[in-house]
N, C-alpha and C positions, 0 to 999 in steps of 0.2 A: 611137434610140428606145428608151424605157424601158417595162418592164411591172412589175405587181405580181403575182407568183405565190405567193410566200411572205413571211412577215413579215421573213425574213432578207435579203430584197432591198434593204432599206435598213439602212445602218449606224446605230449608236446616235445619232451626231451628226446624220444625216439625219432620223432619227425626232424628234429634239429640235426640228429646224427645221420639220418638219411639224406637230408639236403646237403650236409657237409660232404658226404661221400659222393653225391651227384656233382657237386662243384669241383671235387678233386678228379673225378671221371673226365669232366669237361677240360680241365687243365692239363691232365696227364693221360689221355686215353691209351697211350701205348703200354702203360703199366697194367692195364686190365684186359688187353687184347686176347689173352689165353686163359682167363679166370675161370671160364666154364667149359673148358675143353672136356669133352666126353660126356657132357650133360645135354639133356634135351627137353626143350619147352614145347608143349602141346597148345595150340591155339584152337579153342572150340568156340566158333562164332555161329551161333544159331541165328543171328540177326546181321545184316550188312554193316560193314565198317571199312574205312580206309586208313585213317590216322592211327586208330587205337590197335588194330591188328597189326599194321605194317610196322608201328613203332615198337610193339612188343617183340616182333620178329627181328627188326633192326637191332634192338637192344641185345637180344640173344646172340646174333650173329657177331655183334661188336665185341661180345665177351668170349667169342671163340667156340660158342655152342652150336647145337643143332636145333631145328625147328621141324614139327609135323603138326598136321591138323586139317580143319575144313573151315571155308569161308562162308557157309550158309547151311541152314538146316536142310535144304533140299539135297545137299551133297553128303549128308550124314545118314546114319541109320535111325535117325529121328523120324524120317519118313515112313519107316517100318514099324514105328511105335515104340522104339527103344526109349527107356526112361533115362533121365539125367543121372540118377543114382547109378544105373548099370553102365552107363557111358563112362562116368568117372572111374568105377571100379575097373573097367577095361583099360582105360587110358593110364591108370596108375602102374600097369604092367609095362608100358611102353615109353613113359617119360618121366622126368624127374620133378617137373613143375608144370602147371597148366594155367593159361589165362582163358576165362570163359565169358562170353557176352550171350545174354539170353533176354527174349522179350518179356518174360515173366518175372514180375518182382518177387524176390525171395529165392530165386533158382540158384544162386550162388551159395546161399546158406544151406540149401538141400545138398548142393554138390560137395561142400566141405566135409559134411557129415559122413559121406560115403567115400571119401577120397583118401588114397594112400599117399598122396603127394600135396605139396602146398598149392592152393587155390588162389588165384588172383581174379577178383571180380572186375571184368572189364566192361561192367554195365548190365544192370538188370532192370529192364523195363523203364518206368518213369522214377525209379527209386533211387539208386546210388550209382555213382561212377567214380570210385575212389582214386584210381590211378590218374584220371583227369585232374582231380582235386589236388594230388600230389604235385602234378606238373604245374598247376596254377600256383600253388603256394611257393614252389622254387622259382617261378617266374617273378613273382611279386617280390619275394625276398632279394632276389639277385638284381632287380631293377630299382627297388625303393630302399633296400638296405635293412628292412625290418618287415615285421608282419603284425605290428600293433599301432594303435592310435592312427587309424585312417577312416575316412568316409568312402565307402564303396557303393557304387551304383550298379544295380543288377537290372538289366533291361531286356524286355521281350517276353518270351515265353516262361514265366515264373511258375506256372501250374504244372506243365509236364516235364520241365527241364531238370533232368536228373543232375546235370552238372551244377546248377544253381543250388539244388537242395543239398548236394555234398559239400559244396564250398561253404554254405551257411554253417552247417554242422561244424566244419573244421575251424572257421575263422572265429567263431564265438568264444573259443578257448584262449583268444589272445586279448589283452586288455585294450580298451580304448577303441573298440571297433564299433562303427555306426554304419547302418545300411540306408540306402535310398532304393525303394523297390518301385521300378518304373514299368508299368504294364497297363494294358486295357483291363476293364473290369472282368472280362471273360477268361484272362489269363493270369489273374492275381496269385500270388504265392498261396498254397494251400493253408487253410485255417489251421491244421494240426501243427504245421511248422511254425507259424506265427505264435501259437499258444504254447507249444510244448518246447520250443527252442528260444525264440526271441523274447516272448513275454516272461517265460519261466526263469530265464537268466538275466532279465531286466537289461536287454540289449536295446539301445535306442534305434529306433527306425521310423521312417515316414514312407507313405505310399503316394505316389504321384502318377499322373497319366502322360504328362508331357515331358518328353526328354529334355527339351530346352530349358525348362524350369530347374531340372537337376544339374545339368552340366557344370555350372560355375562353382559348385560346392564340393566337387568330387576330388578325391585323390586317385581314384581308379574307377573306370567303366568296364564292366563286364557285360558284353553284348551277347545275346543268343538269337538263333533263328526261331521262327515259328515252325514247329515240327509237323510235317504233313502227315507222318506216319502215326501220330498220336491222336489225330482227328477222326471222328467217327463218321462224318460226312464232308464232302468236297466243298460244299458251300460255305461252311464256317472257316475252313482253312482259306479260301480265296479271300474271304472278307478280312481276314486278320493278318495275312502274310506280309502285306506292305505297311503295317501300322507304324513301324519305326524303321527309318533309314538315316543312318549317320553318314553325313557328308561333310565337306571342307567347311561349308558355311556354319554348320553346327559346332565343328571343332574349334572355331574361333570363340565360342562362348566358354570353352573349357580352359582350366588353368594350364600353364606352360609345362607343369611337371605331372600333369594327369596322363597316365598310360591307358591304352585301350587294349583290353583282352577279348579273345572270342575262342571258344572250344573248337570251332570249325566242324563241319563245313558251313560257310556262309553262302547265303543265296544272294539276296540284294540288300540285306539289313546294314552293310557297310559298303558304302561306294568305293570303287577301286581307287578313287582319287585320294582317299584317306591312307592308302598303302604307303605313300611317299612322305607322310607326316612322321617326324621321329618319335612321336608318341604312340604310334601304331605298333603293338608288341605281339601280335597274334601269331606271326610266323616264327618269331623268337620262341614264343610259348610252345609251338610244335616242336622245336629243337629241344628245349628243355624237357619235354616229354620223354624223349629218348634217354637222356641222362638219368632222369629219376627212376625210369623203368629198369635200367641197368642197376642202379643202386638197389632197387627193390628186389630184383632177381637174386643178386649176391646176398642180400640180407635174409631172404626166406630160404635160400639154400644154405645159409650159414657159412658162406665162403668169405675168408678174410684174404686180402691181398697185401 
């Protein structure tokens, strides 16, 4: 039995196969419409989510399967003190696979140790968000045609942004990747990721504070929101939330073939006027998220079509 806890749980070759399957699902969805008939996905969301929860559910429904679960800790027995390990033992009696989001880092690792079914980590605190990373990789490969030899700008909350942390871990396995880390001092990428991932693997990167300085040199810009739920006090959040706003004027500084990605939800870090720019790919990214999660469910359940 296999789980997805980190994007590194799949080799580069396995990721290629997964993305090839997702592309085939996109091209011929009818072929997969009943692939998971009789199978059930449990969605255990201890933390609020729109895209991640609904895209997992859409993926399972598109495969002809069933879905059960809860959308917040308040609507589960966690309010009674039930442990994650006990919940997983119980859910293993009801479902064939589960997707779990939890505010505590490492919760998904605990879950898979006690689960009788495959576990998909749908986000654990500020740590990892591997299915978003899979969606990001599929989006980049589908739009750019490759995942190597690119300069990628990561902008916004690099300190708490689990999507950024997961994406860095995944992309450093491809040759010729360079990063431009765009953030204020207070939201810089954690030192352990710089030293243990970037420095250790000799990945070239630079840290800048101004988005305008980075845009002309990028092949891809990955925007993130400043996450209110990760701040310990309101004052710090208010001070940081409008630090970066990508608008049409700034987009004029970017190359014609530079795509903009965002894991969503956005607040105001990307102006709505950018939505009409052909380089804005964040809603395509959400659609690719369904295809890759369909491919992941099939892979973890070992279902071949």
